C-alpha positions in Angstrom: -79.8 12.7 -20.0 -78.1 13.0 -16.6 -74.6 11.5 -16.5 -75.0 10.5 -12.8 -76.4 7.0 -12.7 -77.5 5.2 -9.5 -76.3 1.6 -9.8 -77.3 -1.3 -7.7 -74.1 -3.3 -7.6 -73.4 -6.8 -6.3 -69.9 -7.9 -5.4 -68.6 -11.2 -4.2 -66.9 -10.9 -0.8 -65.3 -14.3 0.2 -64.5 -14.9 3.8 -60.8 -15.5 3.2 -59.7 -12.1 1.7 -56.0 -11.3 2.0 -54.6 -7.8 2.7 -52.8 -7.5 -0.7 -55.4 -5.3 -2.5 -53.0 -3.8 -5.0 -50.6 -6.5 -6.3 -47.2 -6.2 -4.6 -47.9 -2.8 -3.1 -48.3 -3.1 0.7 -48.6 0.7 1.3 -51.3 1.3 -1.4 -53.2 -1.8 -0.2 -53.2 -0.6 3.4 -54.4 2.9 2.3 -57.3 1.5 0.4 -58.3 -0.7 3.4 -58.1 2.3 5.7 -60.1 4.5 3.3 -62.7 1.7 3.0 -63.0 1.5 6.8 -63.7 5.3 7.2 -66.3 5.6 4.4 -69.3 4.2 6.4 -68.8 7.2 8.7 -67.8 9.9 6.1 -70.4 9.2 3.4 -73.5 9.3 5.6 -72.1 12.7 6.8 -71.9 13.9 3.2 -75.5 12.7 2.6 -76.7 14.5 5.7 -75.0 17.7 4.5 -76.4 17.5 1.0 -80.0 16.8 2.2 -79.8 19.9 4.5 -78.6 22.0 1.6 -81.1 20.9 -1.1 -84.0 23.2 0.1 -81.6 26.2 -0.2 -80.8 25.5 -3.9 -83.1 27.1 -6.5 -81.5 25.5 -9.6 -83.6 22.4 -10.3 -80.8 20.6 -12.2 -78.4 21.1 -9.2 -81.1 19.9 -6.8 -81.6 16.7 -8.9 -77.9 16.0 -9.1 -77.6 16.5 -5.3 -80.3 13.8 -4.8 -78.5 11.5 -7.2 -75.2 12.1 -5.4 -76.9 11.0 -2.1 -78.1 7.8 -3.8 -74.7 7.0 -5.2 -73.0 7.7 -1.8 -75.5 5.5 0.0 -74.7 2.6 -2.3 -70.9 3.2 -1.8 -70.9 3.0 2.0 -73.2 0.0 2.0 -70.8 -1.9 -0.2 -67.8 -0.8 1.8 -69.5 -1.7 5.1 -69.9 -5.3 3.8 -66.3 -5.7 2.8 -65.2 -4.0 6.0 -67.0 -6.6 8.1 -64.7 -9.2 6.6 -61.5 -7.1 6.7 -61.8 -6.4 10.4 -61.0 -10.0 11.3 -57.5 -9.5 9.9 -56.8 -6.3 11.9 -53.5 -6.5 13.9 -55.0 -4.4 16.8 -58.8 -4.5 16.9 -58.9 -2.3 20.0 -57.0 0.5 18.3 -59.2 0.1 15.2 -62.4 0.4 17.3 -61.0 3.5 18.9 -60.2 5.1 15.6 -63.7 4.2 14.2 -65.3 5.7 17.3 -63.3 8.9 16.8 -64.4 9.1 13.1 -68.0 8.6 14.0 -67.8 11.3 16.7 -66.2 13.8 14.3 -68.7 13.5 11.6 -71.8 13.3 13.8 -70.5 16.2 15.8 -69.9 18.4 12.8 -73.4 17.6 11.4 -74.9 18.8 14.7 -72.5 21.6 15.7 -71.0 23.1 12.6 -72.6 25.5 10.2 -74.0 24.1 6.9 -71.5 26.3 5.1 -68.6 24.6 6.9 -70.0 21.1 6.2 -70.5 22.0 2.5 -66.9 23.3 2.4 -65.6 20.0 3.9 -67.7 18.0 1.5 -66.2 20.0 -1.5 -62.7 19.5 -0.1 -63.3 15.8 0.1 -64.9 15.5 -3.3 -62.1 17.6 -5.0 -59.6 15.3 -3.4 -61.3 12.0 -4.4 -61.8 13.4 -7.9 -58.1 14.1 -8.2 -57.2 10.7 -6.8 -59.6 9.0 -9.2 -58.1 10.8 -12.2 -54.5 10.0 -11.1 -55.3 6.4 -10.2 -57.0 5.7 -13.6 -54.1 7.4 -15.4 -51.5 5.3 -13.6 -53.5 2.1 -14.0 -53.4 1.5 -10.2 -56.3 -0.9 -10.2 -55.9 -2.4 -13.7 -54.4 -5.7 -12.6 -56.1 -5.9 -9.2 -58.6 -8.7 -8.7 -59.1 -8.3 -5.0 -62.8 -7.6 -4.1 -62.0 -4.3 -2.5 -60.1 -3.2 -5.7 -63.3 -3.9 -7.7 -65.4 -2.0 -5.3 -62.9 0.9 -5.4 -62.8 1.0 -9.2 -66.6 1.3 -9.4 -66.6 3.8 -6.5 -63.9 6.0 -8.1 -65.6 5.9 -11.5 -68.8 7.3 -9.8 -66.7 9.9 -8.0 -65.9 11.2 -11.4 -69.6 11.1 -12.4 -70.7 13.3 -9.5 -67.5 15.4 -9.4 -69.3 18.7 -9.8 -72.1 18.2 -7.2 -70.4 19.3 -4.0 -68.8 22.2 -5.8 -72.2 23.4 -7.2 -73.9 22.8 -3.8 -71.4 25.0 -2.1 -71.7 27.7 -4.8 -75.5 27.7 -4.7 -76.2 27.1 -1.0 -73.3 28.7 0.7 -72.5 31.7 -1.5 -69.3 30.4 -3.0 -66.9 32.0 -0.4 -63.6 31.0 -1.9 -61.3 31.8 1.0 -63.5 30.1 3.5 -63.9 27.0 1.3 -60.1 26.8 0.8 -59.4 26.9 4.5 -61.9 24.2 5.3 -60.8 22.1 2.3 -57.2 22.2 3.5 -58.4 20.9 6.9 -60.5 18.2 5.2 -57.7 17.1 3.0 -55.5 16.5 6.0 -58.2 15.0 8.2 -59.5 12.0 6.3 -56.2 10.8 4.7 -54.5 10.8 8.1 -57.3 8.6 9.5 -57.2 6.4 6.4 -53.5 5.8 7.0 -53.8 5.3 10.7 -56.5 2.6 10.1 -54.6 1.1 7.2 -51.4 0.6 9.1 -53.3 -1.8 11.3 -53.6 -4.0 8.3 -50.2 -3.5 6.7 -49.0 -6.8 5.3 -45.5 -8.0 6.3 -43.2 -8.2 3.4 -42.3 -11.8 4.3 -46.0 -12.8 3.9 -46.2 -11.5 0.3 -46.4 -14.0 -2.6 -42.9 -14.8 -3.9 -43.6 -13.1 -7.3 -44.3 -9.8 -5.6 -41.0 -9.9 -3.6 -38.7 -9.9 -6.6 -36.5 -6.9 -7.1 -38.0 -6.2 -10.5 -41.6 -6.2 -9.3 -40.8 -4.0 -6.3 -38.9 -1.6 -8.6 -42.1 -1.2 -10.7 -44.1 -0.6 -7.5 -41.6 2.1 -6.4 -41.5 3.8 -9.8 -45.3 4.1 -9.9 -45.3 5.4 -6.3 -42.7 8.0 -7.2 -44.6 9.1 -10.3 -47.7 9.6 -8.2 -45.8 11.5 -5.5 -44.3 13.8 -8.2 -47.7 14.5 -9.6 -49.5 15.1 -6.3 -48.2 18.6 -5.5 -49.3 19.9 -8.9 -52.7 18.3 -8.6 -53.1 19.7 -5.0 -52.1 23.2 -6.1 -54.7 23.1 -8.9 -57.5 22.4 -6.4 -56.7 25.7 -4.6 -56.5 28.0 -7.5 -59.3 30.6 -7.6 -60.4 29.5 -11.0 -60.6 25.8 -10.1 -63.8 24.1 -11.2 -64.5 20.3 -11.6 -66.6 21.3 -14.6 -63.4 22.0 -16.5 -61.7 18.7 -15.9 -60.8 16.4 -18.7 -61.9 12.8 -18.0 -59.7 9.8 -18.8 -60.3 7.9 -21.9 -61.2 4.8 -19.9 -64.1 6.7 -18.2 -66.8 5.7 -20.7 -65.5 2.1 -20.7 -65.8 2.0 -16.9 -69.3 3.4 -17.0 -70.3 0.6 -19.4 -68.5 -2.0 -17.3 -70.4 -1.2 -14.2 -73.8 -0.5 -15.7 
């Protein structure tokens, strides 16, 4: 039985969402908002790339997983688009946000039209390797465990499915683009600078002022816990990033967190 499941999810998006997605963590909250805002541009690009590559893949199992990947990604960006429509009303500089969104749209449409399929598959693998690593680290650190914000729930479901389809972009590149390691690494390095930088630039436009946080989040003890978690994640990040660029890296070899099966059941 295939482990990639296409889920039709329904989330409640009230009209009065605040900008504190991760309790007490203004920076992580802004990053999640920024990432959500770019996904309706990035994920259709990934789908276009996979659909172009499917006819070039002879392995029927990989073909089927690529199709399921496209279905999952379509569901992701539709949910993020809904929550983004509400989040935009809280943007501190709507004109700047509109400019960034237009830039993202132009990048991804331009690459689909003007870059080689090999380049686009390498970008897709760079993105998917990054999100897989972020998913593993986020679940290990319990980043979303206590979060009740609608975007946190969408993100938890989304990141779980990132782990489900963690091997697809890797296999698509191997089968359809010949598995050129040096080329993939070069493009992946670009990808892993490109989209996080846009996520942060967008997220900063929603960064909550410390004075506007709930009193329980402003205590020295709570903020100490937030800082400690951030430092642990920053300490792990270089080792995780290095692993992605090793010649023997394969998402097939990754060990999934204990909570993975629990999350699959939760969102089924």
